[in-house]
C-alpha positions in Angstrom: -70.5 30.6 2.6 -73.1 31.8 0.1 -70.9 34.6 -1.1 -68.0 32.2 -1.6 -70.1 29.8 -3.5 -71.6 32.5 -5.7 -68.1 33.9 -6.4 -66.8 30.4 -7.4 -69.9 30.0 -9.6 -69.4 33.4 -11.3 -65.7 32.6 -11.8 -66.5 29.3 -13.4 -69.1 30.8 -15.7 -66.9 33.8 -16.6 -64.1 31.4 -17.6 -66.5 29.4 -19.8 -68.0 32.5 -21.2 -64.7 33.6 -22.7 -65.1 30.9 -25.4 -67.8 33.0 -27.0 -70.8 30.8 -26.0 -73.8 33.0 -25.6 -75.4 30.6 -23.1 -72.7 31.1 -20.6 -73.0 34.9 -21.0 -76.7 34.6 -20.1 -76.0 32.3 -17.3 -73.4 34.6 -15.9 -75.7 37.6 -16.0 -78.5 35.6 -14.4 -76.3 34.3 -11.6 -75.0 37.8 -11.0 -78.5 39.2 -10.6 -79.6 36.3 -8.3 -76.5 36.8 -6.2 -77.1 40.5 -5.8 -80.8 40.0 -4.9 -80.0 37.2 -2.4 -77.2 39.2 -0.7 -79.7 42.1 -0.4 -82.4 39.9 1.1 -79.9 38.4 3.5 -78.7 41.9 4.5 -82.3 43.0 5.3 -83.5 39.9 7.2 -80.3 38.4 8.7 -77.7 41.1 8.7 -74.5 40.8 6.8 -71.1 42.4 6.9 -70.8 45.6 4.9 -67.9 44.1 2.9 -70.3 41.6 1.4 -72.6 44.4 0.4 -69.8 46.4 -1.2 -68.7 43.2 -3.0 -72.0 43.3 -4.9 -71.0 46.5 -6.7 -68.5 44.9 -9.1 -71.0 42.1 -9.7 -73.6 44.7 -10.7 -71.1 46.5 -12.9 -70.1 43.3 -14.6 -73.7 42.3 -15.3 -74.4 45.7 -16.8 -71.3 45.6 -19.0 -72.2 42.1 -20.3 -75.5 43.5 -21.7 -73.9 46.3 -23.7 -74.3 46.3 -27.5 -70.5 45.8 -28.1 -70.5 42.7 -26.1 -73.6 41.4 -27.8 -71.9 41.9 -31.2 -68.9 40.0 -30.0 -71.0 37.0 -28.9 -73.0 37.1 -32.2 -69.8 36.4 -34.1 -68.8 39.9 -35.1 -65.4 39.4 -33.4 -64.2 37.0 -36.2 
């Protein structure tokens, strides 16, 4: 259930982020990192399916890509 809610939240924030608002970019990165940490904690203490752990790999990649200098320039208005 947590993974589904996190996915829905990331999808919503990613959609809003495409308008160029830097607040949504920061919120997307923050939610991605929180999701990865919580899934890791759940995996250690409760046990979780390996598919959920593999699902964190694209989330990590997306968070890293959102912090690249090219993306930062786009959000700063250099895309106009």
